[in-house]
LODRENFI-713195 format. One line per 8 residues: number of its first residue (from 1); their letters; for each residue x, z, y of C-alpha. Coordinates in Angstrom, 2 decimals. Each point is the difference from the previous one (the first is absolute). Example, Ala and Ser with C-alpha at 12.3 -4.5 7.8 and 13.67 -1.06 7.14 Angstrom:
1) as) 12.30,7.80,-4.50  1.37,-0.66,3.44
// end
This chain:
1) mprhptpl) -72.81,-49.23,0.47  0.24,-0.90,-4.03  0.34,-3.47,-0.26  -1.66,-1.70,-3.31  1.37,-1.88,-2.32  0.69,-3.66,-0.96  -2.58,-2.11,-2.90  1.69,0.85,-3.29
9) aslqlrtl) 2.68,2.76,1.75  0.08,1.46,-3.31  0.82,-3.14,-1.82  3.16,0.39,2.21  0.54,3.65,-1.28  -0.28,-0.51,-3.18  2.88,-2.68,-0.04  1.57,1.84,1.90
17) llrcfsss) 0.20,3.18,-2.40  0.11,-2.34,-2.80  3.68,-1.22,1.40  1.30,3.28,1.16  -1.49,2.54,-3.09  1.29,-2.65,-2.82  3.21,1.20,-2.28  1.21,-0.85,-3.76
25) sssssiqr) -1.38,2.07,-2.41  1.43,0.29,-4.09  -3.37,0.62,-0.54  -1.81,-2.59,-2.67  -3.67,0.83,0.31  0.14,0.31,3.38  -3.62,0.46,2.06  -1.27,-1.95,3.17
33) yrllntrl) -2.02,2.66,2.81  -1.75,-1.55,2.80  1.71,1.81,3.11  -2.62,-0.88,2.39  -3.23,0.04,-0.36  -1.73,-2.67,2.40  -3.72,0.45,0.69  -1.23,-2.25,3.19
41) slprassl) -2.91,1.59,1.65  -1.24,-2.68,0.38  -3.46,-2.22,-1.56  1.27,-2.08,-2.70  -0.77,-3.96,0.75  -2.92,-0.37,-2.15  -2.15,2.58,2.13  0.69,-1.87,3.21
49) spqqqrhh) -0.02,-4.03,1.02  3.53,-1.47,1.51  -1.72,0.48,3.88  -1.05,3.72,-0.35  3.44,0.42,-2.09  1.32,-1.61,3.82  -2.07,2.25,1.62  1.13,3.59,-1.96
57) fhhcptry) 3.45,-1.06,0.42  0.40,-0.31,3.71  -1.93,3.31,0.92  1.24,2.12,-2.96  3.38,0.10,0.21  1.34,0.04,-4.22  0.43,3.74,-1.35  1.53,0.71,-3.50
65) syslpfsl) 1.46,3.40,-1.64  2.55,0.55,-2.11  0.48,2.79,-2.68  1.78,0.76,-2.69  -0.79,0.21,-3.05  3.29,2.21,-1.40  2.28,1.29,2.33  4.61,-1.50,-0.11
73) sssrrfss) 1.92,1.87,-2.66  3.96,-0.54,0.19  0.15,0.30,-3.72  -2.32,-2.98,-0.02  2.07,-3.12,-0.36  -1.46,-3.58,1.06  1.59,-3.26,-1.67  1.63,-2.77,2.82
81) dtkvdppq) -0.53,-2.33,-2.82  -4.15,1.31,0.31  -1.54,-1.58,2.44  -3.51,1.92,0.31  -2.52,-2.99,2.17  -3.96,1.75,-0.36  -2.62,-3.02,-0.74  -1.73,-0.69,4.00
89) daeeiaqs) -2.96,-1.26,0.56  -0.70,-3.50,0.63  -2.83,0.25,2.32  2.36,2.84,2.20  2.39,-1.80,-0.04  -2.14,-3.05,1.83  -2.05,2.54,1.95  3.25,0.93,1.70
97) lsfellkd) 2.35,-3.90,0.21  -4.23,-0.94,1.40  -0.09,3.57,2.71  3.38,-1.25,0.70  -0.55,-3.75,1.03  -2.67,1.03,1.99  2.02,2.01,2.40  -0.29,-1.54,3.62
105) pdseavsi) 3.89,-1.57,0.15  -0.31,0.72,3.69  -0.04,4.10,-0.09  3.09,0.21,-2.74  3.21,0.38,0.86  1.50,-2.09,-2.68  -0.95,-2.74,-1.66  -2.61,-1.00,-3.00
113) tqrldlnf) 3.17,-0.28,-2.44  2.13,2.66,0.86  -3.16,2.02,-0.36  0.09,-1.62,-3.39  3.52,1.09,-0.63  -0.82,2.81,0.42  -3.00,1.81,-1.52  -0.58,-2.54,-3.37
121) shitltps) 3.62,-1.46,-0.61  -0.32,1.69,-3.61  -3.39,-1.27,-0.70  -0.06,-3.37,-2.29  -2.30,-3.07,0.96  -1.90,-1.75,-2.52  -2.41,-3.07,1.03  -3.17,1.10,-0.63
129) liirilnl) 1.57,3.85,1.96  0.53,-2.72,2.91  -2.97,-1.87,0.30  -1.59,3.42,-0.16  1.31,1.27,3.03  -0.41,-3.32,1.24  -3.64,0.65,-0.80  -0.71,3.01,1.64
137) spdagrtv) 2.07,-1.13,3.45  -2.59,-2.87,1.39  1.09,1.11,3.95  3.69,0.29,-0.47  0.66,-3.14,0.65  3.48,-1.23,1.36  1.18,3.35,-1.44  -0.20,-0.90,-3.42
145) qgfhkwls) 2.41,-3.22,0.58  2.51,2.80,0.93  -1.01,1.63,-3.78  0.72,-3.20,-1.63  3.36,-0.20,1.36  0.81,3.88,-0.89  -1.37,-0.97,-3.44  2.63,-3.32,0.17
153) srpdfkpt) 3.00,2.19,0.96  -0.97,2.70,-3.14  2.99,-0.66,-2.28  -2.24,1.83,-2.98  -2.93,-2.87,0.94  -0.17,-3.61,-0.92  -1.93,-2.04,1.54  -2.31,-2.45,-2.08
161) detfshfi) -2.35,-2.71,0.61  -2.97,1.89,-0.68  1.70,2.75,2.98  -0.15,-3.15,2.17  -3.57,-1.20,-0.36  -1.23,3.04,0.90  1.77,0.56,3.41  -1.12,-3.47,0.21
169) dyfgrrkd) -3.79,0.77,-0.88  0.17,3.27,1.98  0.94,-2.67,3.28  -1.85,-2.47,-0.23  -3.15,3.12,-0.35  0.63,0.13,3.92  0.73,-3.57,0.64  3.59,1.31,1.05
177) fkathevl) 1.73,-3.39,-0.84  2.79,0.62,1.88  1.07,2.67,-2.49  -0.72,-1.63,-2.72  2.71,-2.97,0.59  2.62,2.95,0.58  -1.15,1.10,-3.67  0.07,-3.51,-1.18
185) idgrgiag) 3.68,-0.36,1.16  0.94,3.63,-1.71  -1.02,-1.32,-3.04  1.98,-3.05,-0.06  0.81,-0.78,-3.59  -2.08,2.79,-1.15  -3.26,-0.70,0.50  -1.50,-2.36,-2.31
193) aktlesai) -3.57,-0.87,-0.92  -2.20,3.10,0.62  1.73,-0.15,3.64  -0.83,-2.87,0.82  -3.88,0.24,-1.13  -0.21,2.51,1.91  1.57,-1.63,2.83  -2.55,-3.39,0.11
201) drlvragr) -3.49,2.06,-1.06  0.56,2.63,3.46  0.75,-2.93,2.12  -2.63,-2.60,-1.90  -2.31,3.56,0.59  1.06,0.56,3.29  -1.80,-3.80,0.96  3.38,-1.10,0.62
209) ptqtvsff) -0.24,-3.72,-2.30  2.66,-1.20,2.81  2.47,2.45,-0.91  -0.23,0.09,-3.83  0.49,-3.97,0.01  3.59,0.27,1.97  0.38,3.13,-1.65  1.03,-3.02,-2.80
217) dkmekeyg) 1.25,-1.60,1.93  3.39,2.11,0.69  -0.50,2.90,-2.37  3.32,-1.51,-2.10  2.07,0.28,2.90  -1.34,3.46,1.54  -0.97,1.86,-2.53  1.56,-1.08,-3.70
225) fvrnlesl) -3.60,-1.00,-2.01  1.13,-2.86,-2.06  -2.70,-3.55,1.87  -1.74,-1.45,-3.29  -2.85,-0.88,-1.18  -1.48,3.28,-1.39  1.15,1.36,3.13  -2.24,-2.52,2.33
233) klivsklc) -3.23,0.30,-3.21  0.04,3.95,1.14  0.00,-0.78,3.91  -2.55,-2.95,-1.04  -2.50,1.88,-2.11  0.25,2.98,3.34  -0.70,-1.54,2.00  -3.36,-1.40,-1.53
241) ehgfasya) -0.93,2.75,-1.76  -0.52,1.05,4.02  -1.94,-3.38,1.64  3.00,-1.79,1.08  -0.22,-2.86,-2.05  1.12,-2.59,3.11  3.12,1.72,0.55  0.67,-0.32,-4.13
249) ekmvknla) -1.01,-3.38,-0.45  2.25,-1.74,2.94  2.60,2.55,-1.36  0.06,-1.51,-3.03  -0.14,-3.57,1.36  3.08,0.40,1.90  2.50,1.74,-2.88  -2.62,-2.99,-1.97
257) neffpdey) 4.19,-1.02,-1.01  1.98,2.95,-0.02  -2.93,1.63,-2.32  -2.08,-2.22,-1.63  -3.59,1.88,-0.41  -1.54,0.62,-3.64  -3.19,0.96,-1.30  -0.24,3.42,0.59
265) icdmlikg) 0.42,-1.10,4.30  -2.18,-2.70,-0.44  -2.33,3.30,-1.34  1.35,1.74,3.08  -0.75,-2.24,2.76  -3.61,-0.49,-1.58  -0.27,3.93,-0.06  0.63,0.29,3.31
273) wcvdgkld) -2.86,-2.18,1.31  -2.09,1.97,-2.21  0.54,2.83,1.53  0.28,-1.32,3.25  -3.92,-1.31,-0.95  0.31,-3.98,1.73  -0.53,-1.64,-3.38  0.59,-3.40,1.03
281) earrlage) 3.68,1.11,0.59  0.04,1.79,-3.33  -1.74,-3.98,-1.40  2.26,-2.16,1.69  3.50,1.23,-0.98  -1.61,0.43,-3.56  -0.80,-4.26,-0.62  3.02,-0.23,2.24
289) myrggfdi) 1.70,2.15,-2.98  -1.64,-1.99,-2.63  1.25,-3.02,1.96  3.47,1.37,-0.70  -0.11,-0.02,-3.70  -0.48,4.28,-0.11  -2.75,1.52,-2.15  -2.37,2.49,1.61
297) gtvaynai) -0.23,3.25,-1.54  -2.53,3.09,-0.09  1.71,1.79,2.45  -1.04,-2.71,2.06  -3.39,-0.94,-1.32  -0.59,4.29,0.04  0.88,-0.30,3.93  -2.19,-2.82,0.75
305) lgcvcklc) -2.52,1.95,-2.40  -0.03,2.23,2.39  0.79,-1.10,3.04  -3.32,-1.98,-0.97  -1.97,2.83,-0.83  0.42,2.01,3.28  -1.01,-2.55,2.01  -2.99,-0.46,-1.60
313) rkkdpfrl) -0.63,3.70,0.28  0.63,-0.37,4.22  -2.22,-3.33,0.00  -2.36,-0.17,-2.85  0.02,2.95,-3.59  -2.67,-3.02,-1.49  2.17,-2.76,0.15  2.86,2.33,-1.87
321) qseaekvl) -0.79,-0.64,-3.43  -0.33,-3.56,0.55  3.15,-0.32,1.69  2.49,1.97,-2.12  -2.06,-1.69,-3.24  2.18,-3.22,2.26  3.23,1.70,-0.55  -0.02,1.15,-3.52
329) vdmdvaga) -0.98,-3.55,-1.26  3.10,-1.47,1.88  2.21,2.63,-1.35  -1.21,-1.47,-2.94  0.28,-3.13,0.11  3.83,0.47,2.10  0.76,2.10,-3.63  0.37,3.22,2.01
337) prnvetfn) -1.12,2.67,-2.52  -2.10,3.03,1.14  1.59,3.23,0.08  -1.29,3.87,0.45  0.91,-0.73,3.92  -2.34,-3.20,0.19  -2.91,2.41,-1.09  1.17,2.94,1.99
345) vlinnlck) -0.45,-2.47,3.30  -3.85,-0.91,-1.39  -0.81,3.68,-0.84  1.82,1.39,2.80  -2.49,-2.30,1.89  -3.32,0.48,-1.76  0.09,3.49,0.30  0.87,-0.15,4.07
353) irktedam) -3.18,-1.93,0.64  -1.48,2.46,-2.22  -1.04,-2.24,-3.16  1.18,2.31,-2.68  -1.59,-1.38,-3.19  1.28,-3.15,0.63  3.51,1.63,-0.01  -1.39,1.76,-2.53
361) nlfhrmge) -0.33,-2.56,-2.06  2.95,-1.99,0.48  2.18,3.67,-0.70  -1.61,-0.80,-3.43  0.34,-3.07,-0.68  4.10,-0.11,1.33  0.80,-0.64,-4.11  -1.37,-3.26,-0.14
369) wgcypdet) 2.73,-1.26,2.01  2.80,2.40,-1.83  -0.11,2.60,3.21  0.09,3.75,-0.62  -0.58,2.11,3.39  2.81,1.56,1.19  -0.09,3.52,2.93  -1.09,-1.76,2.83
377) tflilirs) -3.52,-1.65,-2.25  -0.68,3.79,-0.76  0.81,1.39,3.20  -2.34,-2.55,1.72  -3.06,0.09,-1.99  0.04,4.04,-0.19  -0.17,-0.40,3.91  -2.70,-2.48,0.11
385) lyqaarig) -2.27,1.72,-2.47  0.25,3.14,1.85  -0.50,-1.51,3.23  -3.48,-1.51,-2.03  -0.86,3.50,-0.81  0.35,-1.13,-3.89  1.63,3.25,-0.73  0.32,0.64,-3.51
393) egdemidr) 1.15,-3.77,-0.19  2.94,0.99,2.08  0.34,3.13,-1.23  1.09,-2.26,-3.75  1.97,-2.26,1.67  1.82,2.53,0.07  0.66,1.49,-3.44  0.37,-3.82,-1.27
401) mksagfgn) 2.34,-0.75,2.93  2.38,3.24,-1.79  -0.85,-0.63,-3.09  1.30,-3.90,0.62  3.56,1.37,0.65  -0.61,-0.17,4.07  -0.76,3.70,0.57  3.39,0.79,2.08
409) aldkkayy) -1.33,-1.83,2.12  -2.61,2.12,1.09  1.85,1.88,2.68  -0.22,2.07,3.13  -0.94,-2.98,1.68  -2.27,-1.52,-2.21  -2.30,2.92,-0.06  -0.42,0.14,3.52
417) eflkilcg) -1.66,-2.87,0.23  -2.03,0.36,-2.70  -1.65,3.89,2.46  -0.15,-2.03,2.80  -2.22,-2.24,-1.36  -2.26,2.70,-1.42  0.57,2.10,2.94  -0.82,-3.44,1.86
425) ieridham) -3.63,-0.49,-1.81  -0.76,3.47,-0.32  0.70,0.97,-3.30  2.61,3.18,0.15  -1.16,1.38,-2.51  1.39,-2.51,-2.23  2.90,-0.02,2.31  0.76,3.86,-1.04
433) svfgkmke) 0.11,-1.26,-3.52  2.03,-3.04,0.30  2.08,2.82,1.98  0.13,2.04,-3.36  1.20,-3.10,-1.77  3.16,-0.69,2.90  0.56,3.56,-0.64  0.19,0.01,-3.91
441) dgckpgin) 1.73,-3.69,-0.25  2.94,1.77,1.89  -0.85,-1.51,3.22  1.65,3.26,2.96  -2.95,-0.75,2.45  1.33,-0.83,4.27  -0.69,1.26,3.34  -2.35,-2.71,0.25
449) tydllmgk) -2.32,0.71,-3.25  -0.85,3.44,0.72  -0.88,-0.75,3.49  -2.29,-2.52,-1.31  -1.77,1.68,-2.16  -0.05,3.36,2.08  -1.07,-2.36,3.18  -3.06,-1.52,-2.08
457) lvthgrvd) -0.99,2.71,-2.21  -0.05,2.03,3.82  -2.97,-3.13,0.85  -1.71,0.84,-2.97  -0.36,3.61,0.54  1.84,1.22,-2.82  2.64,2.54,2.41  0.62,2.45,-3.19
465) kanalyke) 1.59,-3.24,-1.99  1.90,-1.34,3.17  1.90,4.20,0.09  0.58,-0.38,-3.95  1.62,-3.49,0.83  2.06,1.15,3.24  1.09,3.35,-2.13  1.37,-2.63,-2.91
473) aessgipv) 1.56,-1.89,2.19  1.85,2.93,2.15  1.03,1.76,-4.01  1.41,-3.09,-0.46  2.09,-0.40,2.71  -1.82,-2.78,1.47  0.10,0.21,3.86  -3.97,-1.15,1.34
481) apkaykld) -0.92,1.77,3.11  -3.38,0.79,0.58  -2.07,-2.29,1.59  -4.15,0.07,2.03  -0.96,-2.26,-2.39  -3.92,-0.77,1.10  -3.09,0.47,-1.84  -2.36,-3.05,-0.30
489) prfvkkpt) -2.84,0.83,1.19  -1.71,-1.84,-3.27  0.88,2.73,-2.62  -0.62,2.64,2.16  -1.79,2.86,-2.70  -4.25,-0.15,1.72  -1.78,4.01,-0.47  -2.30,-0.58,-2.44
497) vvkkekkr) -3.27,0.55,1.55  -2.74,1.34,-2.21  -3.39,-1.29,-0.58  -2.60,1.84,0.99  -2.92,-0.41,-2.50  -3.54,-1.21,1.17  -2.37,3.04,-0.54  -3.21,-1.48,-0.93
505) etlpekma) -3.21,1.52,3.14  -2.05,2.52,-0.97  -3.67,-0.72,1.57  -0.15,2.47,2.81  3.54,-1.68,1.35  -1.64,-3.29,-0.43  -3.25,0.98,1.85  2.59,1.30,2.53
513) rkrsrlrk) 1.75,-3.41,0.33  -3.12,-1.93,0.36  -1.71,1.94,2.34  3.58,-0.30,2.50  -0.18,-3.63,-0.76  -3.51,0.13,1.47  0.66,2.37,3.07  2.72,-2.63,0.74
521) irhsrydi) -2.38,-2.80,0.30  -2.79,1.45,1.56  2.93,0.97,3.23  1.36,-2.84,-0.15  0.59,-2.10,4.09  -2.14,-2.92,-0.75  -3.24,0.26,-2.00  -2.00,-3.28,-0.15
529) ptaklsvs) -2.85,1.63,2.41  1.70,1.30,2.60  2.74,-3.69,-0.43  -3.21,-1.92,0.24  -1.22,1.81,3.27  3.73,-0.16,1.12  0.21,-3.47,0.09  -3.29,-1.22,1.08
537) iiitiawe) 0.49,1.72,2.72  3.71,-1.31,1.24  -1.00,-3.54,-1.12  -3.48,0.49,2.85  2.62,1.45,2.42  2.89,-2.42,-0.52  -2.67,-3.26,0.50  -1.89,1.44,2.92
545) mripkivv) 3.10,1.36,2.03  2.22,-2.76,-1.34  2.89,1.58,-1.35  1.25,-1.36,-2.63  2.88,1.91,-1.31  -1.92,2.91,-0.52  -2.17,-1.84,-2.91  4.56,-1.24,-1.62
553) ktasevgt) 0.82,4.03,0.72  -2.70,0.86,-2.38  -0.10,-2.45,-2.44  3.51,1.30,-0.67  -0.27,3.67,-0.11  -2.96,-0.35,-2.55  1.56,-2.87,-1.63  -0.97,-3.00,-1.03
561) nfwrtvll) -1.37,0.55,-3.97  -2.47,3.02,1.78  -1.07,-1.98,2.75  -1.42,-2.38,-2.73  -1.27,2.69,-1.43  -2.00,1.25,3.23  -1.40,-3.24,0.78  -1.58,-0.65,-3.02
569) dgnliedc) -3.87,1.43,2.77  -1.52,-3.02,0.77  0.08,1.60,3.71  3.54,-0.21,0.16  0.45,-3.28,-1.18  -2.37,-1.30,3.27  1.98,2.23,2.55  3.29,-1.75,-1.40
577) rrlladpl) -1.13,-3.66,-0.10  -1.53,-0.13,3.59  3.61,1.67,1.01  1.85,-2.48,-2.45  -2.83,-2.48,2.37  1.24,0.79,2.72  3.26,-1.94,1.22  1.69,3.64,1.07
585) dlkaatyl) 3.28,0.72,-0.94  1.52,-2.83,-2.89  2.14,2.44,-1.68  -2.54,2.36,-0.79  -2.81,-2.57,-0.98  2.51,-1.31,-2.74  1.22,3.29,-1.13  -3.58,1.49,-0.06
593) kgilyapd) -0.92,-4.31,-2.00  2.11,0.88,-2.38  -1.27,3.72,-0.83  -3.54,-1.43,0.13  0.96,-3.56,-1.83  1.99,0.51,-2.97  -0.71,-1.42,-2.82  -0.06,3.71,-1.26
601) csssqvlr) -1.31,1.62,2.29  -3.82,1.94,-1.02  -1.86,-1.10,3.78  1.63,-3.98,-0.35  -2.26,0.64,-3.55  -2.51,1.36,1.44  -0.72,-2.24,2.38  0.34,-2.82,-2.22
609) krnpfeln) -2.96,1.36,-1.84  -2.05,0.14,2.57  0.56,-3.63,1.41  2.92,-2.25,-1.43  0.13,-1.32,2.99  0.42,2.29,2.27  3.52,1.11,-0.41  1.03,-4.10,1.00
617) stmcktnq) -2.44,0.38,3.17  1.66,3.14,1.10  3.74,-1.52,-0.96  -0.80,-2.79,2.34  -1.16,1.87,2.28  2.80,2.33,0.46  2.13,-3.44,-0.15  -1.30,-2.01,3.35
625) saasslgs) -0.55,3.13,1.74  3.74,1.24,-0.14  0.56,-4.02,0.42  -2.48,0.15,3.60  1.14,3.47,0.63  4.23,-2.29,0.71  -1.32,-2.71,1.00  -2.56,2.33,3.23
633) pkngirks) 2.11,1.83,2.83  -3.09,2.41,-0.02  1.03,2.98,-2.36  2.90,-0.05,1.37  1.86,-2.35,-2.32  2.76,-2.47,0.52  0.99,-3.58,-1.57  3.47,1.03,-1.72
641) ngpflk) 1.12,-0.39,-3.19  -1.99,4.37,-1.21  -2.50,1.72,1.71  0.83,2.49,3.49  -2.14,2.20,1.30  -0.83,-0.05,3.54
// end
């Protein structure tokens, strides 16, 4: 079974050939030839993400093709002092080393240091190449520790403070502080300020303030770092930036006899309490500092101002401006000058509570205090203007930012935030125009940018433009994966219905329509004469046979309005009055009484015209009969909460 060559086998063969076919030459002009042309059959790194690279490398073995551009002739001489070292692609070397680090150590017969010696002994490593290898190998784990030992053992490589900081950052991201401890021990005497900053930063970001404080006590003895006021400031600032002000304050008070705090440490402690959201503690500490003879600086007041605005946004946004004005007055009283960070805090919080107009007014008044906007000010206002759908002003602010000299701050991340806001407010057309500006400014869009725009275009039903973006990403070498995007029903194109114009009827059509309508009326279910006769018969039978339910059922079938129309005849009114006067059934009597004696009923008007007192007398007789029927058991109704039939 043929065995596939190991990664960078061609580089080893190149080295061997260069060592074997080297001899002296008397010719003054010596041409250099490339013996082996190495071509990787794998895709370029720019077209694959790190996850895809690992997946591809694990399942597809590396293949190389060797080509000899010329035949080796005995007449040509090689010079021993002329060393042929063709330039190599740093990205391919980083990929190959990353592939070696990502291998399973249990499945390999030799250790990582021996494998690296066999395959990569001829490669010159630089700090930029090392950090690229580490970024491509996030899942290598403790194998990177073997890579570090191999680097330290190489005679042509000299470890520096920068290279040690790269390894500290790598193990700190994985929260592998045992490996970090070993690297720091190996770097004793070499590691400096960068390594110390990386070690402290990773401890604090991992949420280990206790270990950070103890690190300061033992760092000089175990790791060789200088234990002075500058290192104390570094630890205090890192703790306060992440909200561990209580640990920092306790540490400063315990070390006050050895390292007396200065104004920078005081400002950092106040800032730490503000980051933690504890305004009372910040004011308490500011009072202690003031009584101790320290001047509270602008940094501390800016932190207090930010904390006040944050608390007001959570509890009562309407009090934000008044409370911020109090802090600004305290700054003026204390003599702390306002700077651009002060205005950035105010503008940012005003934009967060959607007071963009007030933020713009404050932006135009910055010059009154001798302050000028920076890139942070412009970015905050551009985002807020786009969020408020003030798109024209947002574009003008971008142009103004470029003219002010902050065009370098408009990077890929800033443009992505603009596009995200515009897509969120359904301004996809303007998002595409901002996307064009992004490419004009030299910012290369990434996977997230293309994914955002394609998804929003498909949501709006513009599949053609989404496909065009996908092809553009493919041609640029960006591995955008096609997804199933959901179409928003609000943007579905509805079929246009052609309205038929109303055609004017001709005279024969109009006459035919009228005849049809009259025929329907003539053959309707209830005409007036038949209904009068039917109702009269039903009322008479129901009165004589004592069946009140028939009356109610007939009324419900005929309808109340039609009943009232039919009862305009005086004979039917007399029959209904006799039925109501007789205590037949309270339910039927109430039902008919509501129909006949309603205020808008025409039958009650007829009764009033004949005899105004007849209506009241009839209703009184009905109520008396109903009351007597409730009290007498002769009609089969017993005393209870309501009438019951026998």
